[in-house]
PDB file of N, CA, C and O in Angstrom:
ATOM      1  N   MET A   1      18.131   8.280   2.419  1.00  0.00           N
ATOM      2  CA  MET A   1      19.009   9.367   2.064  1.00  0.00           C
ATOM      3  C   MET A   1      18.814   9.675   0.579  1.00  0.00           C
ATOM      4  O   MET A   1      18.825   8.757  -0.241  1.00  0.00           O
ATOM      5  N   LEU A   2      18.638  10.928   0.223  1.00  0.00           N
ATOM      6  CA  LEU A   2      18.465  11.330  -1.173  1.00  0.00           C
ATOM      7  C   LEU A   2      19.822  11.498  -1.843  1.00  0.00           C
ATOM      8  O   LEU A   2      20.710  12.170  -1.318  1.00  0.00           O
ATOM      9  N   GLN A   3      19.969  10.881  -3.005  1.00  0.00           N
ATOM     10  CA  GLN A   3      21.240  10.919  -3.739  1.00  0.00           C
ATOM     11  C   GLN A   3      20.980  11.191  -5.210  1.00  0.00           C
ATOM     12  O   GLN A   3      19.881  10.949  -5.709  1.00  0.00           O
ATOM     13  N   LYS A   4      21.998  11.695  -5.903  1.00  0.00           N
ATOM     14  CA  LYS A   4      21.893  11.982  -7.328  1.00  0.00           C
ATOM     15  C   LYS A   4      22.625  10.910  -8.124  1.00  0.00           C
ATOM     16  O   LYS A   4      23.733  10.512  -7.765  1.00  0.00           O
ATOM     17  N   ILE A   5      22.000  10.440  -9.215  1.00  0.00           N
ATOM     18  CA  ILE A   5      22.612   9.443 -10.094  1.00  0.00           C
ATOM     19  C   ILE A   5      23.609  10.150 -11.005  1.00  0.00           C
ATOM     20  O   ILE A   5      23.257  11.114 -11.686  1.00  0.00           O
ATOM     21  N   LEU A   6      24.857   9.672 -11.019  1.00  0.00           N
ATOM     22  CA  LEU A   6      25.916  10.281 -11.826  1.00  0.00           C
ATOM     23  C   LEU A   6      26.098   9.586 -13.168  1.00  0.00           C
ATOM     24  O   LEU A   6      26.203  10.247 -14.202  1.00  0.00           O
ATOM     25  N   THR A   7      26.134   8.256 -13.159  1.00  0.00           N
ATOM     26  CA  THR A   7      26.333   7.489 -14.389  1.00  0.00           C
ATOM     27  C   THR A   7      25.393   6.293 -14.393  1.00  0.00           C
ATOM     28  O   THR A   7      24.973   5.812 -13.340  1.00  0.00           O
ATOM     29  N   VAL A   8      25.070   5.822 -15.592  1.00  0.00           N
ATOM     30  CA  VAL A   8      24.211   4.647 -15.754  1.00  0.00           C
ATOM     31  C   VAL A   8      24.720   3.857 -16.942  1.00  0.00           C
ATOM     32  O   VAL A   8      25.064   4.430 -17.975  1.00  0.00           O
ATOM     33  N   GLU A   9      24.770   2.526 -16.796  1.00  0.00           N
ATOM     34  CA  GLU A   9      25.108   1.674 -17.931  1.00  0.00           C
ATOM     35  C   GLU A   9      24.255   0.415 -17.884  1.00  0.00           C
ATOM     36  O   GLU A   9      23.948  -0.108 -16.812  1.00  0.00           O
ATOM     37  N   LYS A  10      23.881  -0.059 -19.064  1.00  0.00           N
ATOM     38  CA  LYS A  10      23.067  -1.266 -19.159  1.00  0.00           C
ATOM     39  C   LYS A  10      23.884  -2.480 -18.747  1.00  0.00           C
ATOM     40  O   LYS A  10      25.104  -2.509 -18.908  1.00  0.00           O
ATOM     41  N   ILE A  11      23.195  -3.480 -18.214  1.00  0.00           N
ATOM     42  CA  ILE A  11      23.803  -4.753 -17.848  1.00  0.00           C
ATOM     43  C   ILE A  11      23.374  -5.757 -18.908  1.00  0.00           C
ATOM     44  O   ILE A  11      22.177  -5.984 -19.083  1.00  0.00           O
ATOM     45  N   PRO A  12      24.321  -6.366 -19.623  1.00  0.00           N
ATOM     46  CA  PRO A  12      23.948  -7.321 -20.672  1.00  0.00           C
ATOM     47  C   PRO A  12      23.047  -8.440 -20.136  1.00  0.00           C
ATOM     48  O   PRO A  12      23.333  -9.039 -19.099  1.00  0.00           O
ATOM     49  N   GLY A  13      21.971  -8.706 -20.850  1.00  0.00           N
ATOM     50  CA  GLY A  13      21.048  -9.766 -20.470  1.00  0.00           C
ATOM     51  C   GLY A  13      20.010  -9.371 -19.433  1.00  0.00           C
ATOM     52  O   GLY A  13      19.171 -10.191 -19.061  1.00  0.00           O
ATOM     53  N   LYS A  14      20.050  -8.133 -18.960  1.00  0.00           N
ATOM     54  CA  LYS A  14      19.092  -7.665 -17.947  1.00  0.00           C
ATOM     55  C   LYS A  14      18.273  -6.520 -18.526  1.00  0.00           C
ATOM     56  O   LYS A  14      18.831  -5.597 -19.119  1.00  0.00           O
ATOM     57  N   SER A  15      16.958  -6.571 -18.360  1.00  0.00           N
ATOM     58  CA  SER A  15      16.108  -5.510 -18.892  1.00  0.00           C
ATOM     59  C   SER A  15      15.452  -4.678 -17.796  1.00  0.00           C
ATOM     60  O   SER A  15      14.929  -3.598 -18.071  1.00  0.00           O
ATOM     61  N   ARG A  16      15.472  -5.163 -16.567  1.00  0.00           N
ATOM     62  CA  ARG A  16      14.780  -4.467 -15.489  1.00  0.00           C
ATOM     63  C   ARG A  16      15.705  -3.725 -14.535  1.00  0.00           C
ATOM     64  O   ARG A  16      15.229  -2.957 -13.699  1.00  0.00           O
ATOM     65  N   ILE A  17      17.024  -3.936 -14.639  1.00  0.00           N
ATOM     66  CA  ILE A  17      17.983  -3.256 -13.766  1.00  0.00           C
ATOM     67  C   ILE A  17      19.139  -2.703 -14.592  1.00  0.00           C
ATOM     68  O   ILE A  17      19.428  -3.196 -15.682  1.00  0.00           O
ATOM     69  N   VAL A  18      19.794  -1.675 -14.063  1.00  0.00           N
ATOM     70  CA  VAL A  18      20.996  -1.099 -14.670  1.00  0.00           C
ATOM     71  C   VAL A  18      22.021  -0.868 -13.569  1.00  0.00           C
ATOM     72  O   VAL A  18      21.678  -0.807 -12.388  1.00  0.00           O
ATOM     73  N   LYS A  19      23.277  -0.740 -13.967  1.00  0.00           N
ATOM     74  CA  LYS A  19      24.353  -0.411 -13.032  1.00  0.00           C
ATOM     75  C   LYS A  19      24.519   1.101 -13.048  1.00  0.00           C
ATOM     76  O   LYS A  19      24.499   1.722 -14.110  1.00  0.00           O
ATOM     77  N   GLY A  20      24.682   1.687 -11.881  1.00  0.00           N
ATOM     78  CA  GLY A  20      24.843   3.128 -11.814  1.00  0.00           C
ATOM     79  C   GLY A  20      25.840   3.529 -10.751  1.00  0.00           C
ATOM     80  O   GLY A  20      26.331   2.701  -9.984  1.00  0.00           O
ATOM     81  N   GLU A  21      26.129   4.819 -10.723  1.00  0.00           N
ATOM     82  CA  GLU A  21      27.010   5.384  -9.706  1.00  0.00           C
ATOM     83  C   GLU A  21      26.278   6.568  -9.092  1.00  0.00           C
ATOM     84  O   GLU A  21      25.730   7.405  -9.809  1.00  0.00           O
ATOM     85  N   ILE A  22      26.267   6.638  -7.742  1.00  0.00           N
ATOM     86  CA  ILE A  22      25.639   7.755  -7.050  1.00  0.00           C
ATOM     87  C   ILE A  22      26.677   8.505  -6.231  1.00  0.00           C
ATOM     88  O   ILE A  22      27.698   7.946  -5.831  1.00  0.00           O
ATOM     89  N   ASP A  23      26.401   9.776  -5.990  1.00  0.00           N
ATOM     90  CA  ASP A  23      27.298  10.639  -5.223  1.00  0.00           C
ATOM     91  C   ASP A  23      26.802  10.706  -3.783  1.00  0.00           C
ATOM     92  O   ASP A  23      25.698  11.182  -3.521  1.00  0.00           O
ATOM     93  N   LEU A  24      27.625  10.227  -2.852  1.00  0.00           N
ATOM     94  CA  LEU A  24      27.270  10.253  -1.433  1.00  0.00           C
ATOM     95  C   LEU A  24      27.867  11.455  -0.710  1.00  0.00           C
ATOM     96  O   LEU A  24      27.791  11.535   0.516  1.00  0.00           O
ATOM     97  N   GLY A  25      28.450  12.377  -1.438  1.00  0.00           N
ATOM     98  CA  GLY A  25      29.097  13.526  -0.824  1.00  0.00           C
ATOM     99  C   GLY A  25      30.566  13.268  -0.614  1.00  0.00           C
ATOM    100  O   GLY A  25      31.397  13.819  -1.336  1.00  0.00           O
ATOM    101  N   GLU A  26      30.915  12.431   0.372  1.00  0.00           N
ATOM    102  CA  GLU A  26      32.316  12.125   0.663  1.00  0.00           C
ATOM    103  C   GLU A  26      32.862  11.017  -0.226  1.00  0.00           C
ATOM    104  O   GLU A  26      34.076  10.827  -0.292  1.00  0.00           O
ATOM    105  N   GLU A  27      31.998  10.288  -0.906  1.00  0.00           N
ATOM    106  CA  GLU A  27      32.442   9.219  -1.810  1.00  0.00           C
ATOM    107  C   GLU A  27      31.384   8.960  -2.874  1.00  0.00           C
ATOM    108  O   GLU A  27      30.243   9.412  -2.767  1.00  0.00           O
ATOM    109  N   LYS A  28      31.786   8.229  -3.894  1.00  0.00           N
ATOM    110  CA  LYS A  28      30.865   7.778  -4.932  1.00  0.00           C
ATOM    111  C   LYS A  28      30.733   6.277  -4.785  1.00  0.00           C
ATOM    112  O   LYS A  28      31.700   5.597  -4.442  1.00  0.00           O
ATOM    113  N   ARG A  29      29.538   5.752  -5.043  1.00  0.00           N
ATOM    114  CA  ARG A  29      29.307   4.323  -4.845  1.00  0.00           C
ATOM    115  C   ARG A  29      28.589   3.733  -6.051  1.00  0.00           C
ATOM    116  O   ARG A  29      27.674   4.341  -6.607  1.00  0.00           O
ATOM    117  N   ASN A  30      29.024   2.524  -6.451  1.00  0.00           N
ATOM    118  CA  ASN A  30      28.354   1.779  -7.516  1.00  0.00           C
ATOM    119  C   ASN A  30      27.118   1.112  -6.934  1.00  0.00           C
ATOM    120  O   ASN A  30      27.158   0.556  -5.837  1.00  0.00           O
ATOM    121  N   VAL A  31      26.012   1.171  -7.684  1.00  0.00           N
ATOM    122  CA  VAL A  31      24.743   0.621  -7.212  1.00  0.00           C
ATOM    123  C   VAL A  31      24.011  -0.067  -8.359  1.00  0.00           C
ATOM    124  O   VAL A  31      24.324   0.147  -9.530  1.00  0.00           O
ATOM    125  N   ILE A  32      23.038  -0.889  -8.007  1.00  0.00           N
ATOM    126  CA  ILE A  32      22.118  -1.470  -8.972  1.00  0.00           C
ATOM    127  C   ILE A  32      20.810  -0.692  -8.849  1.00  0.00           C
ATOM    128  O   ILE A  32      20.294  -0.493  -7.749  1.00  0.00           O
ATOM    129  N   ILE A  33      20.284  -0.256  -9.991  1.00  0.00           N
ATOM    130  CA  ILE A  33      19.083   0.572 -10.019  1.00  0.00           C
ATOM    131  C   ILE A  33      17.964  -0.214 -10.692  1.00  0.00           C
ATOM    132  O   ILE A  33      18.111  -0.659 -11.830  1.00  0.00           O
ATOM    133  N   GLY A  34      16.856  -0.383  -9.994  1.00  0.00           N
ATOM    134  CA  GLY A  34      15.697  -1.072 -10.552  1.00  0.00           C
ATOM    135  C   GLY A  34      14.810  -0.114 -11.333  1.00  0.00           C
ATOM    136  O   GLY A  34      14.963   1.104 -11.243  1.00  0.00           O
ATOM    137  N   GLY A  35      13.883  -0.674 -12.099  1.00  0.00           N
ATOM    138  CA  GLY A  35      12.934   0.138 -12.854  1.00  0.00           C
ATOM    139  C   GLY A  35      13.419   0.522 -14.231  1.00  0.00           C
ATOM    140  O   GLY A  35      12.855   1.418 -14.858  1.00  0.00           O
ATOM    141  N   ALA A  36      14.460  -0.143 -14.716  1.00  0.00           N
ATOM    142  CA  ALA A  36      15.045   0.213 -16.012  1.00  0.00           C
ATOM    143  C   ALA A  36      14.092  -0.019 -17.177  1.00  0.00           C
ATOM    144  O   ALA A  36      14.303   0.529 -18.259  1.00  0.00           O
ATOM    145  N   GLU A  37      13.046  -0.822 -16.977  1.00  0.00           N
ATOM    146  CA  GLU A  37      12.094  -1.042 -18.060  1.00  0.00           C
ATOM    147  C   GLU A  37      11.220   0.186 -18.313  1.00  0.00           C
ATOM    148  O   GLU A  37      10.531   0.256 -19.331  1.00  0.00           O
ATOM    149  N   PHE A  38      11.245   1.148 -17.397  1.00  0.00           N
ATOM    150  CA  PHE A  38      10.433   2.349 -17.531  1.00  0.00           C
ATOM    151  C   PHE A  38      11.205   3.559 -18.053  1.00  0.00           C
ATOM    152  O   PHE A  38      10.594   4.554 -18.442  1.00  0.00           O
ATOM    153  N   TYR A  39      12.540   3.492 -18.068  1.00  0.00           N
ATOM    154  CA  TYR A  39      13.380   4.622 -18.465  1.00  0.00           C
ATOM    155  C   TYR A  39      14.498   4.165 -19.386  1.00  0.00           C
ATOM    156  O   TYR A  39      14.969   3.032 -19.285  1.00  0.00           O
ATOM    157  N   GLU A  40      14.922   5.040 -20.279  1.00  0.00           N
ATOM    158  CA  GLU A  40      16.167   4.827 -21.012  1.00  0.00           C
ATOM    159  C   GLU A  40      17.298   5.150 -20.038  1.00  0.00           C
ATOM    160  O   GLU A  40      17.132   5.973 -19.138  1.00  0.00           O
ATOM    161  N   ALA A  41      18.445   4.503 -20.219  1.00  0.00           N
ATOM    162  CA  ALA A  41      19.567   4.694 -19.294  1.00  0.00           C
ATOM    163  C   ALA A  41      19.934   6.168 -19.145  1.00  0.00           C
ATOM    164  O   ALA A  41      20.159   6.631 -18.027  1.00  0.00           O
ATOM    165  N   GLY A  42      19.997   6.906 -20.232  1.00  0.00           N
ATOM    166  CA  GLY A  42      20.379   8.312 -20.181  1.00  0.00           C
ATOM    167  C   GLY A  42      19.395   9.190 -19.434  1.00  0.00           C
ATOM    168  O   GLY A  42      19.779  10.240 -18.918  1.00  0.00           O
ATOM    169  N   GLU A  43      18.135   8.787 -19.363  1.00  0.00           N
ATOM    170  CA  GLU A  43      17.123   9.572 -18.659  1.00  0.00           C
ATOM    171  C   GLU A  43      17.331   9.560 -17.146  1.00  0.00           C
ATOM    172  O   GLU A  43      16.860  10.460 -16.451  1.00  0.00           O
ATOM    173  N   LEU A  44      18.024   8.559 -16.635  1.00  0.00           N
ATOM    174  CA  LEU A  44      18.220   8.438 -15.190  1.00  0.00           C
ATOM    175  C   LEU A  44      19.338   9.328 -14.662  1.00  0.00           C
ATOM    176  O   LEU A  44      19.353   9.659 -13.476  1.00  0.00           O
ATOM    177  N   ILE A  45      20.275   9.722 -15.523  1.00  0.00           N
ATOM    178  CA  ILE A  45      21.406  10.546 -15.085  1.00  0.00           C
ATOM    179  C   ILE A  45      20.891  11.893 -14.587  1.00  0.00           C
ATOM    180  O   ILE A  45      20.121  12.569 -15.269  1.00  0.00           O
ATOM    181  N   GLY A  46      21.324  12.268 -13.394  1.00  0.00           N
ATOM    182  CA  GLY A  46      20.907  13.528 -12.795  1.00  0.00           C
ATOM    183  C   GLY A  46      19.651  13.428 -11.946  1.00  0.00           C
ATOM    184  O   GLY A  46      19.303  14.381 -11.248  1.00  0.00           O
ATOM    185  N   LYS A  47      18.966  12.297 -11.990  1.00  0.00           N
ATOM    186  CA  LYS A  47      17.757  12.119 -11.177  1.00  0.00           C
ATOM    187  C   LYS A  47      18.143  11.959  -9.706  1.00  0.00           C
ATOM    188  O   LYS A  47      19.200  11.414  -9.387  1.00  0.00           O
ATOM    189  N   THR A  48      17.282  12.435  -8.827  1.00  0.00           N
ATOM    190  CA  THR A  48      17.468  12.260  -7.395  1.00  0.00           C
ATOM    191  C   THR A  48      16.686  11.026  -6.968  1.00  0.00           C
ATOM    192  O   THR A  48      15.518  10.870  -7.323  1.00  0.00           O
ATOM    193  N   VAL A  49      17.335  10.151  -6.205  1.00  0.00           N
ATOM    194  CA  VAL A  49      16.722   8.892  -5.777  1.00  0.00           C
ATOM    195  C   VAL A  49      16.931   8.690  -4.281  1.00  0.00           C
ATOM    196  O   VAL A  49      17.799   9.314  -3.670  1.00  0.00           O
ATOM    197  N   ILE A  50      16.131   7.818  -3.711  1.00  0.00           N
ATOM    198  CA  ILE A  50      16.316   7.406  -2.320  1.00  0.00           C
ATOM    199  C   ILE A  50      17.250   6.209  -2.323  1.00  0.00           C
ATOM    200  O   ILE A  50      17.030   5.250  -3.062  1.00  0.00           O
ATOM    201  N   ALA A  51      18.303   6.258  -1.494  1.00  0.00           N
ATOM    202  CA  ALA A  51      19.290   5.178  -1.458  1.00  0.00           C
ATOM    203  C   ALA A  51      19.432   4.641  -0.038  1.00  0.00           C
ATOM    204  O   ALA A  51      19.522   5.407   0.921  1.00  0.00           O
ATOM    205  N   VAL A  52      19.451   3.316   0.084  1.00  0.00           N
ATOM    206  CA  VAL A  52      19.757   2.654   1.355  1.00  0.00           C
ATOM    207  C   VAL A  52      21.249   2.380   1.323  1.00  0.00           C
ATOM    208  O   VAL A  52      21.706   1.546   0.541  1.00  0.00           O
ATOM    209  N   ILE A  53      22.021   3.071   2.166  1.00  0.00           N
ATOM    210  CA  ILE A  53      23.482   3.000   2.053  1.00  0.00           C
ATOM    211  C   ILE A  53      24.166   2.406   3.275  1.00  0.00           C
ATOM    212  O   ILE A  53      25.391   2.470   3.382  1.00  0.00           O
ATOM    213  N   ASN A  54      23.412   1.836   4.189  1.00  0.00           N
ATOM    214  CA  ASN A  54      24.025   1.294   5.398  1.00  0.00           C
ATOM    215  C   ASN A  54      24.396  -0.177   5.259  1.00  0.00           C
ATOM    216  O   ASN A  54      24.741  -0.810   6.256  1.00  0.00           O
ATOM    217  N   LEU A  55      24.337  -0.733   4.069  1.00  0.00           N
ATOM    218  CA  LEU A  55      24.710  -2.128   3.852  1.00  0.00           C
ATOM    219  C   LEU A  55      26.207  -2.230   3.618  1.00  0.00           C
ATOM    220  O   LEU A  55      26.795  -1.360   2.975  1.00  0.00           O
ATOM    221  N   MET A  56      26.827  -3.279   4.131  1.00  0.00           N
ATOM    222  CA  MET A  56      28.263  -3.486   3.929  1.00  0.00           C
ATOM    223  C   MET A  56      28.518  -3.918   2.489  1.00  0.00           C
ATOM    224  O   MET A  56      27.738  -4.696   1.941  1.00  0.00           O
ATOM    225  N   PRO A  57      29.603  -3.428   1.855  1.00  0.00           N
ATOM    226  CA  PRO A  57      29.923  -3.840   0.486  1.00  0.00           C
ATOM    227  C   PRO A  57      30.212  -5.336   0.419  1.00  0.00           C
ATOM    228  O   PRO A  57      30.790  -5.908   1.343  1.00  0.00           O
ATOM    229  N   LYS A  58      29.804  -5.959  -0.677  1.00  0.00           N
ATOM    230  CA  LYS A  58      30.077  -7.380  -0.874  1.00  0.00           C
ATOM    231  C   LYS A  58      31.528  -7.544  -1.266  1.00  0.00           C
ATOM    232  O   LYS A  58      32.030  -6.787  -2.098  1.00  0.00           O
ATOM    233  N   LYS A  59      32.213  -8.514  -0.688  1.00  0.00           N
ATOM    234  CA  LYS A  59      33.637  -8.751  -0.978  1.00  0.00           C
ATOM    235  C   LYS A  59      33.793  -9.536  -2.243  1.00  0.00           C
ATOM    236  O   LYS A  59      34.916  -9.832  -2.651  1.00  0.00           O
TER     237      LYS A  59
END
């Protein structure tokens, strides 16, 4: 499913992943985004990405 990245923030101590929020239409979901070593956090906002969203949220 193609989704748009709404927000991105760095995770302390991590250089290859960032925390982000994507818009699923009916809801927004927090996600971990890989590939952060290739982009600045601000460059990812507004990008369209492929998201696997059928996983149950971790409790």
